[in-house]
C-alpha positions in Angstrom: 14.3 1.1 13.7 13.9 4.9 11.9 13.6 3.3 8.6 11.3 0.7 9.4 9.0 3.4 11.1 9.7 5.8 8.3 8.6 3.0 6.1 5.0 2.4 7.8 4.0 5.7 8.3 4.9 6.2 4.7 2.4 3.4 3.8 0.0 4.8 5.8 0.2 8.4 4.4 0.0 6.8 0.5 -3.1 4.3 1.8 -4.8 7.7 3.2 -4.3 9.7 0.1 -5.2 6.9 -2.1 -8.6 6.6 -0.3 -8.9 10.6 -0.1 -9.1 9.9 -4.2 -11.2 6.9 -4.8 -13.7 6.9 -1.8 -14.6 11.0 -2.4 -14.4 10.2 -6.3 -16.8 7.1 -5.6 -19.4 9.4 -3.9 -19.3 11.9 -6.7 -20.2 9.6 -9.1 -22.9 8.5 -7.5 -24.0 11.8 -6.9 -23.5 12.2 -10.9 -25.6 8.9 -11.9 -28.6 9.7 -9.7 -28.8 13.2 -12.0 -27.4 12.0 -15.1 -30.4 8.8 -15.0 -32.9 11.3 -14.0 -32.1 13.5 -16.7 -32.5 10.7 -19.0 -35.9 10.0 -17.7 -37.5 13.4 -17.9 -37.1 13.4 -13.2 -35.8 15.9 -11.2 -33.8 13.4 -9.1 -32.1 14.1 -5.9 -33.6 17.8 -4.5 -33.7 18.2 -0.9 -30.6 16.1 0.9 -27.9 19.2 1.0 -30.0 21.6 -0.8 -31.2 22.8 -3.6 -29.3 20.1 -5.8 -29.6 17.2 -3.6 -25.7 17.2 -3.0 -25.7 15.2 -0.3 -27.8 12.1 -1.2 -24.8 9.6 -1.3 -24.0 10.6 2.1 -28.0 10.2 3.9 -27.9 6.9 1.5 -24.7 6.0 3.6 -26.2 7.2 6.6 -29.0 5.0 6.1 -27.3 1.6 5.5 -24.9 2.5 8.5 -28.1 2.3 10.8 -29.2 -1.0 9.2 -28.9 -4.5 11.2 -26.1 -6.1 10.0 -27.3 -9.6 9.3 -26.0 -13.2 9.2 -27.4 -15.9 8.3 -27.9 -18.8 10.0 -26.6 -21.2 6.9 -23.9 -18.8 5.8 -19.8 -19.6 6.4 -20.0 -16.2 8.6 -16.2 -15.8 8.2 -16.1 -15.7 4.7 -19.2 -14.1 4.3 -18.0 -11.5 6.4 -14.5 -10.9 4.5 -16.4 -10.5 0.8 -16.9 -7.2 0.9 -13.3 -6.6 2.3 -12.2 -8.5 -0.6 -13.5 -6.9 -3.1 -12.4 -3.2 -1.9 -8.6 -4.7 -1.3 -8.8 -5.1 -5.3 -10.1 -1.7 -5.7 -7.8 0.0 -3.4 -4.6 -1.7 -4.5 -4.9 -0.4 -8.4 -4.1 2.9 -7.3 -0.8 1.7 -6.1 0.6 2.1 -9.8 -1.8 4.8 -10.9 0.5 8.2 -12.0 -1.3 11.3 -10.7 1.9 13.3 -12.1 5.4 12.9 -13.2 6.9 12.4 -9.2 3.0 11.7 -7.9 2.7 7.5 -7.9 2.7 5.8 -4.8 4.9 3.4 -6.6 5.8 3.3 -10.3 6.5 -0.5 -11.2 8.2 -1.7 -14.1 5.9 -4.6 -14.6 3.3 -2.3 -13.4 0.7 -3.4 -16.0 1.5 -7.2 -15.1 0.3 -6.0 -11.2 -2.7 -4.3 -12.4 -4.0 -7.0 -14.0 -3.5 -9.4 -11.0 -5.0 -7.6 -8.7 -8.1 -6.8 -10.6 -8.8 -10.3 -10.3 -9.3 -9.8 -6.3 -12.5 -8.5 -7.3 -13.7 -11.7 -8.9 -12.7 -14.0 -6.0 -14.4 -11.5 -3.3 -18.2 -12.0 -5.5 -17.3 -15.8 -5.8 -16.5 -15.8 -1.3 -20.1 -13.8 -1.4 -22.3 -16.1 -3.5 -20.4 -19.0 -2.1 -20.6 -18.7 1.7 -24.1 -16.9 1.6 -26.1 -19.8 2.1 -28.7 -18.7 -0.5 -29.3 -20.8 -3.8 -29.8 -17.0 -5.3 -26.4 -15.7 -4.2 -24.8 -19.3 -5.4 -26.2 -18.5 -8.9 -24.9 -14.8 -9.2 -21.8 -15.7 -7.5 -21.7 -18.2 -10.8 -22.8 -16.1 -13.4 -20.6 -13.4 -11.9 -17.2 -16.0 -12.1 -18.2 -16.7 -15.5 -18.6 -13.2 -16.9 -15.5 -11.8 -15.2 -13.3 -14.7 -16.6 -14.8 -14.4 -20.1 -13.9 -10.5 -20.1 -10.9 -10.5 -18.5 -9.5 -12.0 -21.4 -10.0 -9.0 -23.7 -9.4 -6.3 -21.0 -5.7 -8.2 -21.0 -5.6 -8.7 -24.7 -6.8 -4.6 -25.1 -3.9 -3.5 -22.6 -1.1 -5.8 -24.5 -1.5 -3.3 -28.0 -0.9 0.0 -25.3 2.3 -2.2 -24.1 3.5 -3.2 -27.2 2.9 1.0 -28.8 4.8 2.5 -25.5 7.7 -0.5 -25.6 6.7 -0.5 -21.7 5.0 -2.2 -19.2 5.2 0.7 -16.4 1.7 3.2 -16.3 4.5 6.2 -16.1 6.3 4.9 -19.1 3.5 4.5 -20.8 2.4 8.5 -20.1 5.9 9.2 -21.4 5.6 7.8 -24.6 2.6 9.2 -24.8 3.8 12.9 -23.7 6.2 12.8 -26.3 4.2 12.0 -29.4 4.4 14.6 -31.7 1.2 14.7 -34.6 2.4 16.0 -38.3 6.2 17.3 -36.5 3.4 19.2 -34.1 2.2 21.8 -36.7 -0.4 23.1 -35.5 0.6 22.4 -32.0 -2.5 22.7 -31.0 -2.4 19.0 -32.4 -0.4 17.5 -30.1 -3.3 18.1 -27.1 -5.2 15.0 -28.8 -4.0 11.7 -27.1 -1.8 9.7 -29.5 -3.5 6.4 -28.0 -6.7 7.1 -28.4 -6.5 7.4 -32.1 -3.4 5.0 -32.6 -5.6 2.1 -30.2 -9.0 3.1 -30.9 -10.2 -0.8 -31.7 -8.0 -1.6 -27.9 -9.8 1.6 -26.4 -13.5 0.6 -27.0 -12.7 -3.3 -26.1 -11.4 -1.9 -23.0 -14.6 0.3 -22.1 -17.1 -2.6 -22.9 -14.5 -5.2 -21.2 -14.7 -2.5 -17.7 -18.5 -2.4 -18.0 -18.7 -6.0 -17.8 -16.0 -6.0 -15.2 -18.4 -3.8 -13.1 -21.3 -5.7 -13.8 -23.3 -2.8 -14.9 -26.1 -2.6 -17.4 -26.1 -4.3 -20.0 -23.9 -6.9 -18.4 -25.6 -7.1 -14.8 -26.4 -11.0 -15.0 -24.7 -11.5 -11.7 -27.4 -9.6 -9.8 -30.6 -9.6 -12.6 -32.9 -8.3 -10.0 -35.8 -9.7 -11.7 -34.4 -13.4 -12.0 -32.2 -13.8 -8.7 -33.4 -11.4 -6.1 -30.2 -9.4 -6.2 -28.1 -12.0 -7.1 -24.7 -12.4 -4.8 -25.9 -9.7 -3.0 -29.1 -11.2 -1.9 -28.4 -11.9 1.7 -25.9 -8.9 2.4 -27.4 -6.0 4.7 -26.3 -3.0 6.7 -22.4 -1.9 6.0 -21.3 -5.0 4.5 -23.9 -4.2 1.6 -22.8 -0.4 1.4 -19.4 -2.0 0.9 -20.1 -3.8 -2.4 -22.1 -0.7 -3.6 -19.2 1.6 -2.7 -16.9 -0.9 -4.3 -18.7 -1.0 -8.0 -18.7 3.1 -8.2 -14.8 2.8 -6.7 -14.6 0.1 -9.5 -15.7 3.0 -11.9 -13.3 5.5 -10.5 -10.3 3.1 -10.7 -11.0 1.7 -14.2 -11.7 5.1 -15.6 -8.1 6.0 -14.3 -6.4 3.0 -15.8 -8.1 3.7 -19.1 -6.8 7.3 -18.7 -3.6 6.4 -18.2 -3.4 3.8 -21.0 -5.3 5.6 -23.3 -5.8 9.4 -22.9 -2.4 10.4 -21.9 -2.9 10.3 -17.9 -2.2 13.5 -16.2 0.0 15.0 -19.2 -1.2 18.1 -20.8 1.2 19.6 -24.1 3.1 22.9 -22.8 3.6 22.3 -19.2 6.7 21.9 -17.4 7.3 18.3 -14.5 7.1 21.4 -12.0 3.6 22.2 -13.2 2.2 18.5 -14.0 3.2 17.8 -10.4 0.4 20.6 -9.6 -2.0 20.7 -12.4 -1.5 16.5 -13.1 -4.0 15.5 -10.8 -6.8 17.6 -12.0 -6.4 16.5 -15.2 -6.2 13.2 -14.7 -9.4 13.7 -12.6 -11.0 15.0 -15.4 -10.6 12.3 -17.6 -11.7 10.1 -15.1 -14.8 12.3 -14.5 -15.3 12.0 -18.6 -14.9 8.3 -18.8 -17.5 7.8 -15.9 -19.7 10.1 -17.6 -19.5 7.4 -20.4 -20.2 4.5 -18.4 -23.6 6.1 -16.6 -24.7 7.1 -20.1 -24.1 3.4 -21.7 -25.7 2.0 -18.6 -28.8 4.2 -18.7 -29.2 3.4 -22.6 -29.0 -0.2 -23.2 -31.2 -2.7 -21.5 -29.9 -5.9 -20.2 -28.5 -8.7 -22.6 -29.3 -12.1 -22.0 -26.3 -14.7 -20.7 -25.9 -16.4 -24.4 -25.6 -12.8 -25.6 -23.0 -11.2 -22.8 -21.0 -14.6 -23.7 -21.4 -14.2 -27.6 -19.9 -9.9 -27.4 -17.0 -11.9 -25.3 -15.6 -15.0 -27.4 -17.1 -13.5 -30.8 -16.4 -10.4 -31.2 -14.4 -8.8 -28.2 -11.7 -11.0 -28.0 -11.1 -11.3 -32.4 -11.0 -7.4 -32.2 -8.4 -7.3 -29.3 -6.0 -10.2 -31.1 -6.5 -8.1 -34.5 -5.4 -5.0 -32.9 -2.2 -6.7 -31.5 -1.3 -8.1 -34.8 -1.8 -4.2 -36.4 0.2 -2.7 -33.6 2.9 -5.0 -34.2 2.6 -5.2 -37.8 3.1 -1.0 -37.7 5.4 -0.7 -35.1 8.1 -3.4 -36.8 7.1 -1.7 -40.4 7.2 2.0 -39.2 
């Protein structure tokens, strides 16, 4: 009985810690996007909420949404409609279970971690489809179908980009992938500072580039925001949502940025690893190192979002099927060839 209680207590503690990383991270990125986009467009951005820099603007927006009425359309399938935001957030939350923040700081180190990661990341697609279908609105349905077509198209290059890393590291465990990068030596470690360069960022540069582009499409952010396309579909699959449920979708997008940036940091940038530190030191410094890399990638996501215009549907599919998938297959072939030869 005591073992069962300990299991549930530890489970709740781990979920609390994951939420403690995911939700504040999402709020920080929301504020960062507000300020970065303002700077790119020569605006001031948030200024009053919270003081001089407007740091409390995301909290003020959340409070505003919480006060709005939560409506369910008469033609909607109420059960599925209400469940959809939770499914989207659940997929993002589940991703953090296998992200290592230090040598001993991981909720669950799975031997088949990459398989698990690719499986749970598909939950968000299911949530979006549920939202579009259940809303009883044609704009929502079209947005949901667009999202399904887009996410299926870009899920494939995302998976293939990760295969190159698995071949390079010879493991499917995310902790093992970080260990493979930490044991790398550039040119016999002379000079020593060269070891700070993440090896898989160089060796898997094709995979990293494909992963970043596919991640933007998975998040349905400009230039890949065809499922929402407010100039065509009002707000796509989100058209009928209001109040707290709309907020959950909104938070889900930015929490997804945090999770995909954390995955990319772990796979390609060495995760929590920093050369010259012991395992004990990495358990303390590792989370800061990983979160720094996450914020760097989040900045790249925001930068790309405010730089490029929206793609047409045919352009969006062309990039996936004619460019990203062949590039990721080429990356697998090159990785396998050099792994065998060298």
